[in-house]
C-alpha positions as CSV (number, residue, x, y, z in Angstrom):
1,M,116.1,130.1,71.8
2,Q,117.8,127.2,72.3
3,S,121.5,126.6,70.1
4,H,123.7,123.4,70.0
5,I,127.0,124.8,69.8
6,E,130.6,122.5,69.3
7,V,134.0,123.4,68.5
8,T,135.5,120.9,66.1
9,S,137.8,120.9,63.1
10,I,136.3,120.9,59.7
11,D,138.0,119.6,56.3
12,E,138.1,122.1,53.5
13,I,134.3,123.0,51.9
14,H,134.2,123.9,48.3
15,T,131.7,126.2,47.1
16,V,130.6,127.6,43.8
17,G,128.8,131.4,43.6
18,T,128.9,134.9,43.6
19,S,129.2,138.1,45.6
20,C,126.8,140.5,46.3
21,I,126.5,144.2,48.5
22,G,123.7,144.7,51.0
23,I,121.7,142.2,53.0
24,Q,118.6,143.1,50.6
25,N,120.7,141.5,47.5
26,L,121.3,138.1,49.3
27,S,118.2,136.7,48.3
28,S,118.2,137.0,44.8
29,T,121.8,136.1,44.8
30,L,121.2,132.9,45.9
31,E,118.2,132.5,43.7
32,N,120.9,133.3,40.9
33,V,123.3,130.7,42.1
34,L,120.3,128.2,42.4
35,E,119.4,128.8,38.4
36,W,122.6,128.8,37.5
37,S,123.4,125.6,39.1
38,R,120.1,123.8,37.6
39,T,121.5,124.8,34.4
40,K,125.0,123.0,34.9
41,G,123.1,120.2,36.7
42,L,124.6,120.4,40.0
43,L,121.1,120.1,41.9
44,C,121.0,116.3,41.1
45,Q,121.8,115.7,44.5
46,P,119.3,115.4,47.0
47,D,120.9,116.7,49.7
48,F,122.7,120.0,48.1
49,K,123.4,122.7,50.4
50,M,123.6,126.5,50.2
51,A,125.8,128.7,52.1
52,T,126.4,132.6,52.7
53,L,129.8,133.8,53.8
54,Y,130.1,137.3,55.5
55,Y,133.1,139.5,54.6
56,D,132.0,142.3,56.9
57,S,130.9,142.7,60.4
58,F,127.3,144.1,60.7
59,K,128.5,145.7,63.9
60,I,130.6,148.3,61.5
61,T,129.1,148.0,58.5
62,A,125.6,149.2,57.6
63,P,123.2,146.6,56.4
64,D,123.1,147.7,52.9
65,K,127.0,147.8,52.4
66,I,127.8,144.5,53.9
67,R,130.0,142.5,51.4
68,M,128.6,138.4,51.2
69,R,128.6,135.7,49.3
70,G,125.8,133.4,48.3
71,C,126.8,129.8,47.0
72,L,126.4,126.0,46.5
73,L,128.5,123.7,48.4
74,V,130.2,121.2,45.9
75,S,132.2,117.9,46.4
76,E,135.4,119.5,44.6
77,P,136.6,123.0,43.0
78,L,134.9,124.0,39.7
79,K,136.6,126.1,36.9
80,S,135.0,129.8,36.7
81,D,133.1,130.2,33.9
82,G,133.1,133.7,34.5
83,E,129.2,134.2,35.9
84,M,130.0,132.0,39.2
85,S,133.4,131.5,40.7
86,T,134.8,129.1,43.3
87,V,135.8,129.7,46.8
88,T,137.2,126.9,49.3
89,I,136.6,127.4,53.0
90,N,140.0,126.7,54.6
91,K,139.9,123.5,57.0
92,G,140.4,124.1,60.5
93,Q,138.8,124.6,63.6
94,H,135.5,126.1,63.8
95,I,132.7,127.3,66.7
96,I,129.2,125.7,65.2
97,A,125.8,126.3,66.3
98,H,123.1,124.5,64.8
99,H,119.7,126.1,64.9
100,E,116.1,125.9,63.7
101,I,115.2,129.5,63.5
102,P,112.6,131.7,61.7
103,I,114.4,134.4,59.6
104,D,114.0,137.6,62.0
105,P,116.4,136.2,64.7
106,F,119.6,135.8,62.9
107,E,120.9,138.8,64.2
108,R,120.2,137.8,67.6
109,V,121.7,134.5,67.0
110,W,125.1,135.8,65.5
111,T,125.6,138.1,68.2
112,A,124.9,135.4,70.7
113,L,127.6,133.4,69.0
114,F,130.0,135.8,68.7
115,M,129.6,136.4,72.5
116,Y,130.1,132.8,72.8
117,V,133.3,133.1,71.1
118,N,134.6,136.2,73.1
119,N,133.4,134.5,76.8
120,T,135.5,131.1,75.8
121,G,138.7,132.6,75.0
122,Y,138.8,131.3,71.5
123,K,140.2,134.0,68.7
124,M,138.6,134.5,65.6
125,R,140.6,133.8,62.6
126,N,140.9,136.3,59.7
127,E,138.7,134.2,57.8
128,P,134.7,134.8,57.0
129,P,132.0,133.5,59.3
130,F,129.8,131.6,57.2
131,E,126.2,129.7,57.2
132,I,124.9,126.5,55.6
133,Y,121.4,125.8,54.9
134,H,119.9,122.5,55.3
135,N,116.5,123.3,54.1
136,N,114.8,125.7,51.8
137,F,112.9,127.7,54.9
138,N,110.0,128.6,52.4
139,T,108.8,124.6,52.4
140,H,109.1,124.4,56.3
141,P,105.6,124.4,57.7
142,E,106.8,127.0,60.3
143,K,109.0,128.7,58.0
144,K,112.0,128.0,59.8
145,C,115.8,127.8,58.7
146,L,117.9,124.3,59.3
147,V,121.0,126.1,59.5
148,D,124.4,125.7,60.9
149,L,126.5,128.9,61.5
150,Y,130.7,128.9,61.9
151,I,133.1,131.0,63.1
152,P,136.9,130.1,62.5
153,V,138.3,130.2,65.4
154,E,142.2,129.6,67.0
């Protein structure tokens, strides 16, 4: 599986979304964020992007116990309305892997990226890794995700 990896500094990224526990709940969480965003008029931009932040490691935590956050990227922080809340991803250096992949190999791709971090001497910052999705894989002719995986490093 080919990967284009870069190490670069990013600006703050503002998100609005909600958390879930268990990988089995991520799809419905992202759907809830999309539906909420539609009602607020946040999907007007044709290049809107969704993201998932991971607060636990799949190496340590069972998949049905993983804490995640499904969210929409927004240009500036929004006020929480009780249903959705905002989180800002900190600026700083990140290892970013660009992929066009089906859903199945996500775990292998993440594992390979963490091995890259270890092999290159970078240290992961105490911040959540995350994915930014550039398409809806359901509309891709081969059901592939255009996705960037981010690991905050120092």
